[in-house]
C-alpha positions in Angstrom: -34.2 52.5 -27.2 -33.5 54.5 -30.4 -31.7 51.7 -31.8 -32.8 47.8 -31.9 -30.7 44.8 -33.5 -33.3 41.9 -33.6 -30.2 39.4 -33.5 -29.7 40.6 -30.0 -33.3 39.6 -29.0 -34.6 36.1 -27.8 -36.5 34.3 -30.4 -39.8 33.2 -29.5 -42.4 30.8 -31.5 -46.0 31.7 -31.4 -46.6 28.6 -33.8 -44.2 26.0 -34.7 -42.0 27.1 -37.6 -42.7 30.9 -37.0 -39.5 32.1 -35.0 -39.9 35.9 -34.1 -37.9 38.3 -32.4 -40.5 41.0 -30.8 -39.8 44.4 -29.8 -41.9 47.8 -29.5 -41.6 51.4 -30.2 -43.8 54.0 -28.6 -46.7 53.0 -30.7 -46.0 50.0 -32.6 -45.0 46.5 -32.1 -42.6 44.8 -34.6 -41.5 41.2 -35.1 -38.6 40.0 -37.2 -39.8 36.3 -38.3 -37.5 33.4 -39.8 -40.4 31.2 -41.1 -39.3 27.4 -41.7 -40.7 26.2 -45.3 -43.0 23.5 -43.2 -44.4 26.1 -40.8 -47.7 25.9 -39.4 -50.1 28.2 -41.1 -51.5 30.9 -39.2 -55.1 30.3 -39.0 -57.7 33.2 -40.2 -58.2 35.9 -37.3 -58.6 39.2 -36.7 -57.6 41.8 -34.0 -57.9 45.3 -33.7 -54.5 46.6 -34.6 -53.6 47.5 -38.3 -50.8 44.9 -39.3 -48.3 45.3 -42.1 -46.3 42.4 -43.4 -43.0 43.2 -45.3 -41.7 40.2 -46.8 -37.9 40.4 -46.9 -37.0 36.7 -48.5 -39.1 33.8 -49.6 -42.7 33.5 -50.5 -45.9 33.7 -48.2 -49.7 33.3 -49.3 -51.1 35.9 -47.2 -55.0 36.2 -47.4 -56.7 39.2 -46.5 -60.5 39.4 -46.1 -61.0 36.3 -48.4 -58.5 37.4 -51.3 -55.1 35.5 -51.3 -52.2 37.2 -52.8 -48.6 35.4 -53.2 -45.8 37.9 -51.8 -42.3 37.6 -52.2 -39.3 39.7 -51.3 -40.3 43.5 -51.2 -44.1 42.9 -51.2 -46.1 44.5 -48.5 -49.4 43.4 -47.3 -51.6 45.8 -45.3 -54.2 44.3 -43.1 -56.9 46.7 -41.7 -58.0 46.7 -38.3 -60.6 44.0 -37.7 -60.2 42.3 -40.9 -60.1 38.5 -41.2 -56.4 37.4 -42.6 -54.1 34.2 -42.4 -50.7 33.6 -43.9 -48.9 30.5 -45.0 -45.2 29.8 -46.0 -44.8 28.7 -49.6 -40.9 28.4 -49.0 -38.7 29.2 -45.9 -39.1 33.1 -45.5 -38.1 36.2 -43.5 -40.7 38.7 -43.2 -40.7 42.0 -40.8 -44.5 42.5 -39.1 -45.5 45.8 -37.8 -48.8 46.4 -35.9 -50.3 49.9 -34.5 -51.0 50.5 -32.1 -49.0 48.5 -29.8 -50.0 44.7 -29.4 -49.4 42.7 -26.4 -49.7 39.5 -27.5 -49.1 37.4 -30.9 -50.4 34.0 -31.0 -50.7 33.7 -27.2 -46.8 34.9 -26.8 -46.3 38.1 -24.8 -44.6 40.6 -27.1 -42.5 42.3 -24.4 
């Protein structure tokens, strides 16, 4: 599958307000999120995968290891493996999130 159009993927909602379209490459998991302004915040958690958030539109408050940063369009946030992090929407937003290696579940939702 060398080309993926996320608009053709079924949206899933791991948390209220987080509308994600998931797919995998051989080694990574990708989520294209459309996030409601009043989305439930993603609680602090950690996982063994490295995770990169790329904000495409809107504004997110992303906390990594206790340090919060307000991330707008073009900003990337790199979460090292096994590091506590959380995210909350400050406005309606769009973001692309990439996990390495492949992540089987996000917020209790299967990513396949």
